[in-house]
C-alpha positions in Angstrom: 6.3 4.4 23.3 6.1 1.2 21.3 2.5 0.6 22.4 1.6 4.1 21.2 3.1 3.5 17.8 1.3 0.2 17.5 -2.0 2.0 18.6 -1.4 4.7 16.0 -0.7 2.2 13.3 -3.7 0.2 14.3 -5.8 3.3 14.3 -4.6 4.3 10.9 -5.3 0.8 9.5 -8.8 1.0 11.1 -9.5 4.3 9.5 -8.1 3.1 6.2 -10.4 0.1 6.3 -13.4 2.4 7.1 -12.5 4.7 4.2 -12.2 1.7 1.9 -15.6 0.5 3.0 -17.1 3.9 2.5 -15.4 4.1 -1.0 -17.0 0.8 -1.9 -20.4 1.9 -0.6 -20.2 5.2 -2.5 -19.2 3.4 -5.7 -22.2 1.1 -5.3 -24.5 4.1 -4.8 -23.0 5.7 -8.0 -23.8 2.6 -10.0 -27.3 2.5 -8.5 -27.8 6.1 -9.5 -26.6 5.5 -13.0 -29.0 2.6 -13.3 -31.8 4.8 -12.1 -30.9 7.5 -14.6 -30.8 4.9 -17.5 -34.2 3.6 -16.3 -35.6 7.1 -16.2 -34.2 7.9 -19.6 -35.9 4.8 -21.0 -39.1 5.9 -19.3 -38.7 9.4 -20.8 -38.4 7.8 -24.3 -41.4 5.7 -23.7 -43.4 8.8 -22.6 -42.3 10.7 -25.7 -43.5 7.8 -27.9 -46.8 7.7 -26.0 -47.2 11.4 -26.5 -46.7 11.1 -30.2 -49.3 8.3 -30.3 -51.7 10.5 -28.5 -51.2 13.3 -31.0 -51.9 10.9 -33.9 -55.1 9.7 -32.1 -56.1 13.3 -31.5 -55.9 14.0 -35.2 -58.3 11.1 -35.8 -60.6 11.8 -33.0 -61.6 15.5 -32.8 -64.2 14.7 -30.3 -61.7 14.1 -27.5 -59.2 16.9 -28.4 -59.7 18.7 -25.1 -59.1 15.5 -23.1 -55.9 14.7 -25.1 -54.6 18.2 -24.6 -54.9 17.8 -20.9 -53.1 14.4 -21.1 -50.3 15.9 -23.2 -49.9 18.8 -20.7 -49.7 16.3 -17.8 -47.1 14.3 -19.7 -45.1 17.4 -20.5 -45.1 18.4 -16.8 -44.0 14.9 -15.9 -41.2 15.0 -18.4 -40.0 18.4 -17.0 -40.1 16.9 -13.6 -38.1 13.9 -14.8 -35.5 16.2 -16.5 -35.3 18.2 -13.3 -34.8 15.0 -11.3 -32.2 13.9 -13.8 -30.4 17.1 -13.3 -30.5 16.7 -9.5 -29.2 13.1 -9.9 -26.4 14.3 -12.1 -25.4 16.8 -9.5 -25.6 14.1 -6.8 -23.5 11.8 -9.0 -20.8 14.5 -9.5 -20.8 15.0 -5.7 -20.4 11.3 -5.1 -17.6 11.2 -7.6 -15.8 14.1 -5.8 -16.3 12.2 -2.5 -14.8 9.0 -4.0 -11.8 11.0 -5.3 -11.3 12.6 -1.9 -11.6 9.2 -0.2 -9.1 7.7 -2.6 -6.7 10.5 -1.9 -7.2 10.2 1.8 -6.6 6.4 1.6 -3.3 7.0 -0.3 -2.3 9.5 2.3 -3.1 7.1 5.1 -1.2 4.3 3.4 1.8 6.5 3.1 1.6 7.3 6.8 1.3 3.6 7.7 4.4 2.9 5.5 6.3 5.7 7.2 5.3 4.5 10.7 6.3 0.9 9.8 9.8 2.2 8.7 10.1 4.3 11.9 9.1 1.2 14.0 11.7 -0.9 12.3 14.3 1.7 12.8 13.4 2.0 16.5 13.5 -1.8 16.9 17.0 -1.8 15.4 18.1 1.0 17.7 16.7 -0.9 20.7 18.5 -4.1 19.7 21.8 -2.1 19.2 21.4 -0.5 22.6 20.7 -3.9 24.2 23.9 -5.3 22.6 25.9 -2.3 23.7 24.6 -2.6 27.3 25.5 -6.4 27.3 29.0 -5.6 26.1 29.3 -2.8 28.7 28.2 -5.2 31.5 30.6 -7.9 30.2 33.6 -5.4 30.1 32.6 -4.0 33.5 32.4 -7.5 35.0 35.9 -8.3 33.6 37.3 -5.0 34.9 35.8 -5.6 38.3 36.9 -9.2 38.3 33.4 -10.7 38.6 33.5 -14.3 37.4 30.5 -15.0 35.1 30.1 -17.6 32.4 27.2 -15.7 30.7 26.8 -11.9 30.8 23.0 -12.3 31.0 23.5 -13.9 34.4 25.3 -10.9 35.8 22.9 -8.5 37.5 23.5 -4.8 37.6 23.2 -5.0 41.4 26.0 -7.6 41.6 28.3 -5.2 39.6 27.3 -2.2 41.8 27.9 -4.3 44.9 31.3 -5.4 43.6 32.2 -1.8 42.7 31.1 -0.7 46.2 33.4 -3.3 47.8 36.3 -2.1 45.7 35.7 1.5 46.6 35.5 0.5 50.3 38.7 -1.5 50.0 40.4 1.4 48.2 39.4 3.8 51.0 40.6 1.5 53.7 44.0 1.1 51.9 44.2 4.9 51.7 43.4 5.3 55.4 46.1 2.7 56.3 48.7 4.4 54.2 
C-alpha cells in the first residue's frame, strides 16, 4: 500500500515536472512568435516605405510606369500575404496562450493532489505507528497475564506467547479432568 502511494506521488511529481517543462517550452515559443511578428511588422513598414518611394519615382519616370505598377502589385500581394500570415500567427499565439493557461491549471491541480497525498501518507504513517505501539502494549500485557518473563517486549515473540497460552490451556484441561 505504501509503495503504491509512493509510486502515485512519484508519478504525479513526474507528470508535474513534464508539464512545467512543457509550459516553459510553450512560453519560449510564444516569445519567439512575438519576435517574429515584430520583425514582420518592421518588414511591412519597410515595404510600405519602399512602395511610397517607388510611387515617387514613377511620377518622375513615366517611361517605366508599367514596370513600377507590376512591382507595386507584387509588393501589395506580399503585404497581403504578410497580413494573412500575421493573422495566422496571432491565432497560433492565442492557442499557445490557452495551452499555457491549461497547463498552469493542470499543474495547480496536480500540486493539490500531491499535497493531499502527502497529508494522507503522513496520516497513514501515524496510524501505523499507533497500531505498532498498541500491539507492543498488547504483547506486554499478554506476557504479564501469561506470566512470561521478559525484560523487553520486543524480545517476546508471538509464537512464545501462543506456546505459553497453549501450555496453560493444556494444564487447565488436565486439572479439569482430574477434578
